[in-house]
Structures are given as structure tokens and as C-alpha cells.
N, C-alpha and C positions, 0 to 999 in steps of 0.2 A: 462627466466621466462615463465612459461606456461600461457595459456589463462586464466585459473581460477585465478591464482595468480595475473595476470595483472588486471583482473576485480576487484579483492579484493582491490588492491592498488588504482585503480581509485576511487572506492567507499570510501575508507579511506580518500583520499585527499579531495573529495567533502564533506564528513562528517566533516572534520576539518575546511573547509571553512565556512560551514553554522552553525557550533556549536555555535559561539558567538551570532549569531542571534537567534538561537533556545533557548539559555539559557538567553537571555536578559530579565530582569525583565519587567513585565507588571503591571502598576499601575491600578488595578481594582477598586480603589476608585475614579478614574477619570471618571466622567459621560460619557465622549466621548471615552472611551478606545476601545469599539467595533468598532466604526466608524474609529478610527485611525488605528486599526489593518487591517480593510478591505481596507482602502484607501492607506495604506502604500505600499512600494515597495514589490514585491514578493521576498521572501528570496533568491531564485536562482539568480534573477537579481541583488539584492543588493550585493550578494557575487561574482557576475560575473562568475558563473559556470553553467548557464542554458544549454548551448549546451552539455557540458560534462555530466551533470546530466541526461539529456534526453537520451543521447547515452547509459549511464550506465543502466538506467531504461529499455530501450529496450533490452539490452543484458541480464539483470537479468530475465525479463519476458520470453524471448526466452529460456534461460537455464531452467527456472522453468517449462515451458510448455512442452518442448521437452525432457528433461532429465528424468532419472528414479528417484526413491525415494531417493537414496543417493544424487543426485544432487539437488533435491528439498529441502532436509534437509539441505544441505550446504547453499543454498540461504536463507532459513529461519534463520539459525544460523548467517549468515553475517548480515542480517537485524536486528536481535536481538541485535547484538553488535554495529551497526552503527545507533544509534537512531536519531541523528540529520539528517542524510541522509534520513532515513525513514520518519521523520517529514516533511521534505521540499519537497520531491519528490513523485509524484503520476501521473499516466497517466490521461489525461483529460477525462471526460465522453463524449462519443459520443452516441447519441440516436439510436444506431443500435445494432443488435445482437453481432457483433464483438466488438463494443465499450463496451458493457455491460460485455462481456466475458473477455476482457482485464482488466477492473477494478476489476472483481472478481478474476482473476488470481493474481493481485497485492494484494488484500485483503488476499488471501490464502497464498501468500508468506510472508506477514507481520505477519500472524498467530496471530492475536488478539493484536498485539502491546503491549502497556502497560496496556490496559484496555479493557476488552471484551465489556463493556457497550458502549464505544465509537464506537467500530467496529459494534455493533448491530445497533446503530443509523445510521451509514454510510450505512450499508447494507439495512436497511429499506428505506433510502432515494434513494439509487441506484435502488432498486427494483421498487419503486414508479415511478421514472423518466423513467425507461426502460419500465414499463407497460404502462405509458401514451404515450409512443412513439410506442406502438404496438409490443414490443419485447415479444416473448414467453419465459417466465422466467424459467419454470421448467426444460427443458432439459439442459439449460446452467448451472443452479445452480447444478444439479446432476452431470454433467460432471466435473465441477471444484471441487465439493465436493470430488470426487474420487482421485483428485490430492493433496488434503489437508491433513494436519496433523490430526492424530487421538488422539493426546495428549490433555488432558483437562488441560490447563495451569493454569486457575484461578477458577476452580470449577463451571464454567457455561457451560461446554460442550466443545468439541473440535471444531476446525474450520470445520472439516468434518461434525460433528453433526449439527452445526449451519447452514451450507449451505443446508444440507439435510432437516432440519426443514423448512427452507425458501422455499424449493421446494415442501413442503407438503408430503415428504416421510418419 
């Protein structure tokens, strides 16, 4: 099995492990539902796959960052299929240029997920937190924009366009 096929298999296994958690109903009529979600166990810990998920995440970001457009498109396609993995896994935010860049690379790979509006809110929050930490946003946003998809998936612009707009270009 090649490296890419092995990575796809690892992601598929993690996706299957977290899927029951991702699809578990949430009773939004319960007044404490938000608190319960926040205080509950992390899905990766609950499924017992944290180490495997973090390793797969690093491998995906590395392939996305270092590969050409065909490899980045393959990562985006894999994440499009493995929605429970995508829901449960993300790099932590570190208030540094590299930490901001890593989170943007992941956003780029996720390529708007299921809803551009959610990604826009996440981007706004990441930019605000990075700016508060003194990170110069523009160059990093422009760099990651160039690696991003130009496909307008949901009629709100492509990930490339969204990142360019956030950079002010």
C-alpha cells in the first residue's frame, strides 16, 4: 500500500470511530445543552483515537502544504468525504505566525466544509486572535490563499477569494 493510500485508510478508520459521536443527537431544547457540549469529553478522547488523529492531521497538513495542486486537491477531496474526521480534528491555535498559518492551511484544506458561513466566522475569530497576538496577518493570508481552491462551492466565493479578501487584496 502506498503512502497516500495508507493515509486515506488511517483517516477512514478515525472517521468511522468518531462518526457515532458526530452524529449523536443534541437536544437543543435542553437549556444546558451548550454547557454540556463544552464540558463533555473531546470526541477524539471519547473515541480513543487522539494520537492517531493528531498524526493523520499532521500528515495531511504536511502533504497539503508541500504538495502540488493535484495533491492539495486530493486532500480536499478526502476531507470532503470524511466529514466526521473533519468535524472532530483541527490543529490547536497557537498565537504565533506559524500557529496562525497552520490553522489557515487546515481551513484551506477543509475548503469551506459544509457551510461557508461557519468558515467565515472561524476565519474572523482566528484573524482577531492572531492580530491580538501581534501576528502580521496579510502575508500569511495571501500565502495560504495561493494554495487554496479557486472553486466557488456555495456561491459565496472560493476559499482563495475568501482568504484574499481577508488579507485586503
